C-alpha positions in Angstrom: 0.0 0.0 0.0 1.2 3.5 -0.9 1.0 5.9 2.0 -1.1 8.9 0.9 0.6 12.3 0.9 -1.2 15.6 1.0 0.9 18.7 0.6 0.0 22.4 0.9 1.7 24.7 -1.6 1.3 28.2 -0.2 3.2 29.8 -3.2 3.8 33.5 -2.5 1.7 33.7 0.6 2.3 33.6 4.4 5.3 35.3 6.0 6.6 34.0 9.4 3.8 35.5 11.5 1.0 34.1 9.3 2.8 30.8 9.2 2.9 30.7 13.0 -0.9 31.5 13.1 -1.7 28.8 10.6 0.4 26.1 12.2 -0.8 26.8 15.8 -4.4 26.4 14.5 -3.7 23.4 12.3 -1.9 21.5 15.0 -5.1 21.5 17.0 -6.8 19.6 14.2 -4.2 16.8 13.8 -5.7 14.4 16.4 -8.9 14.2 14.3 -7.1 13.6 11.0 -6.4 10.2 9.4 -3.2 8.8 10.9 -2.2 7.0 7.7 -1.5 10.1 5.7 1.7 12.1 5.3 1.1 15.8 5.6 3.5 18.4 4.1 3.5 22.2 4.3 5.4 24.0 1.6 6.1 27.5 2.9 8.0 30.5 1.3 11.7 30.5 2.1 11.4 33.2 4.8 8.8 31.1 6.7 10.7 27.7 6.6 12.6 28.2 9.8 9.4 29.1 11.7 7.6 26.2 10.2 10.4 23.8 11.1 10.5 25.0 14.7 6.8 24.8 15.2 6.4 21.4 13.6 9.5 19.7 15.0 7.5 17.6 17.5 4.7 16.8 15.1 4.3 14.3 12.2 3.8 17.2 9.7 6.8 17.6 7.3 8.2 20.8 5.9 8.8 21.5 2.2 10.5 24.3 0.2 8.8 25.4 -3.0 12.0 25.5 -5.1 15.8 25.4 -4.8 18.9 26.0 -6.8 20.7 23.3 -8.8 24.0 24.8 -7.4 25.6 24.2 -4.1 27.1 27.6 -3.6 28.7 30.5 -5.6 27.8 33.7 -7.4 24.0 33.0 -7.8 22.4 36.0 -6.2 19.0 35.3 -4.7 19.3 31.5 -4.8 18.9 28.9 -2.0 20.8 25.6 -2.0 19.8 22.1 -0.9 22.4 22.2 1.9 20.8 25.4 3.2 17.4 23.7 3.3 18.8 20.7 5.1 20.3 22.9 7.7 16.9 24.2 8.7 15.3 20.7 8.8 13.4 20.9 5.5 12.3 17.4 4.4 10.8 18.0 0.9 11.2 20.4 -2.0 8.7 21.1 -4.8 10.5 21.0 -8.2 9.3 21.5 -11.7 6.0 23.3 -10.8 4.3 24.6 -13.9 4.7 28.2 -12.6 8.5 27.7 -12.5 8.4 26.3 -16.0 6.1 28.9 -17.5 7.0 32.1 -15.7 10.7 31.5 -15.0 11.6 29.4 -18.0 12.9 26.3 -16.2 13.7 23.5 -18.6 13.4 19.7 -18.1 17.2 19.7 -17.9 17.3 22.3 -15.2 14.6 20.5 -13.2 16.6 17.3 -13.6 19.7 18.9 -12.2 17.7 20.1 -9.2 16.2 16.6 -8.6 19.6 15.1 -8.7 21.0 17.7 -6.3 18.0 17.2 -3.9 18.7 13.4 -3.8 22.4 14.1 -3.2 21.4 16.1 -0.1 18.7 13.6 1.0 15.9 16.0 0.3 12.8 14.4 -1.1 11.6 15.9 -4.4 7.9 16.5 -5.2 8.4 16.5 -8.9 5.6 18.3 -10.8 4.5 17.4 -14.3 1.5 18.5 -16.4 0.1 19.6 -19.7 -1.5 22.8 -20.9 -5.1 22.7 -22.3 -3.7 23.3 -25.8 -1.5 20.3 -25.4 -4.3 18.1 -24.1 -6.8 19.1 -26.8 -4.1 18.7 -29.5 -3.6 15.1 -28.5 -0.2 15.6 -27.1 -0.8 14.8 -23.4 1.1 11.5 -23.5 4.0 13.0 -25.5 4.4 16.0 -23.1 4.2 13.9 -19.9 6.5 11.3 -21.2 9.1 13.9 -22.1 8.8 15.7 -18.7 9.1 12.4 -16.8 12.0 10.9 -18.9 14.1 14.1 -19.0 13.3 15.1 -15.5 14.2 11.8 -14.0 17.4 11.2 -16.1 20.0 9.4 -14.0 17.7 9.1 -11.0 18.2 5.6 -9.5 15.5 3.1 -8.4 16.4 3.7 -4.8 16.1 7.5 -5.3 12.7 7.1 -7.1 11.3 5.4 -4.0 12.1 8.7 -2.2 10.5 10.8 -5.0 6.9 12.0 -5.2 5.3 12.7 -8.6 2.7 15.5 -8.6 0.5 15.5 -11.8 -1.0 19.0 -12.2 -2.8 19.7 -15.4 -1.8 23.4 -16.0 -5.3 24.2 -17.1 -6.7 23.3 -13.7 -4.2 25.1 -11.5 -5.9 28.0 -9.7 -8.7 28.2 -12.3 -11.4 26.4 -10.4 -11.6 23.9 -13.3 -10.9 20.3 -12.1 -10.0 17.3 -14.1 -12.8 14.7 -13.7 -12.0 11.8 -11.5 -11.9 9.6 -14.7 -9.5 12.1 -16.5 -7.3 12.3 -13.4 -7.2 8.5 -12.9 -6.5 7.8 -16.6 -3.6 10.2 -16.6 -2.2 8.9 -13.3 -2.4 5.4 -14.8 -0.5 6.6 -17.8 2.2 8.2 -15.6 2.6 5.0 -13.7 3.0 3.1 -17.0 5.9 5.5 -18.0 7.5 4.9 -14.6 7.0 1.1 -15.2 8.9 1.4 -18.5 11.7 3.3 -16.8 12.0 1.4 -13.5 10.0 -1.7 -13.7 6.6 -2.5 -12.2 7.9 -3.3 -8.7 9.3 0.2 -8.3 6.5 2.0 -10.2 3.8 0.4 -8.0 5.5 2.0 -4.9 5.9 5.5 -6.2 3.3 8.0 -4.9 1.6 10.2 -7.5 -0.4 13.2 -6.3 -3.0 15.1 -8.1 -3.0 18.9 -8.1 -5.3 21.4 -9.7 -8.2 23.2 -7.8 -8.5 20.4 -5.2 -11.1 21.4 -2.5 -12.8 19.7 0.4 -15.8 19.1 -1.8 -13.9 17.1 -4.5 -11.1 15.5 -2.4 -12.9 12.2 -1.7 -13.7 11.5 -5.3 -10.3 12.4 -6.7 -8.2 10.8 -4.0 -10.4 7.7 -4.1 -9.0 6.8 -7.5 -6.7 3.7 -7.7 -3.6 5.5 -8.9 -4.0 8.8 -7.1 -2.0 8.8 -3.9 -2.7 12.2 -2.5 -2.9 15.9 -3.5 -0.8 18.9 -4.0 -3.1 21.7 -2.8 -2.8 25.4 -3.7 -5.4 28.0 -2.8 -7.5 25.7 -0.6 -4.5 25.0 1.7 -4.2 28.6 2.8 -6.9 28.1 5.5 -6.3 25.5 8.2 -9.9 24.3 8.3 -10.0 23.9 4.5 -6.7 22.0 4.3 -7.7 19.8 7.2 -11.1 19.0 5.5 -9.3 18.0 2.3 -7.2 15.5 4.3 -10.2 14.3 6.3 -12.4 13.9 3.3 -9.8 12.5 0.9 -7.9 9.9 3.0 -9.6 6.7 4.0 -7.9 4.9 6.9 
């Protein structure tokens, strides 16, 4: 059985004081949430220390939203994997569609970051996804295959077991439009088939694949109930403790 993983991606929201308010509220809800779920909070860089301190005695894990492929040097404004490890970060989101589209990150750059994360024992949440134009043009499988194959180049079987895949259709992120459960399941099944080709069925069956894209408490049960969907990467609906807790409560069956 793959352990479900539900992660909050706060994006450019919540400084340290708001992070403290959120976590103090959210921690009170943990006793009532499913125990068989891994919960992750991805805060902005400036809030990671506060999050790590407040969550140190809990089961909730801390994630960064990005990192550099470089260890150190003349890279103004960048944050390295070693810096994240020093402040007890567990996960890092890599390859998010906003990093690809807005900041021009290529599959090769994302691959370098994934390799660096594994080299530092950070667990990547590796995002993939197609645009509406690519889906309607019949290129979904081609796009996802390329993102997976190039993004995971030289990643070992052992490292893959410490990697989470997050399938996020670009057309459903922050739009309120959600892939139907059937669409989401079919795509997750395809993603797992690509992983099977790369790593074999024994490894592919153990890799967790999240769904992301306008996940809410109201649709969590139907989406996360699909065979190949192992959790969610949640954006806007994760900004309120009650909403995020409800997604976990509704979507994860113990």
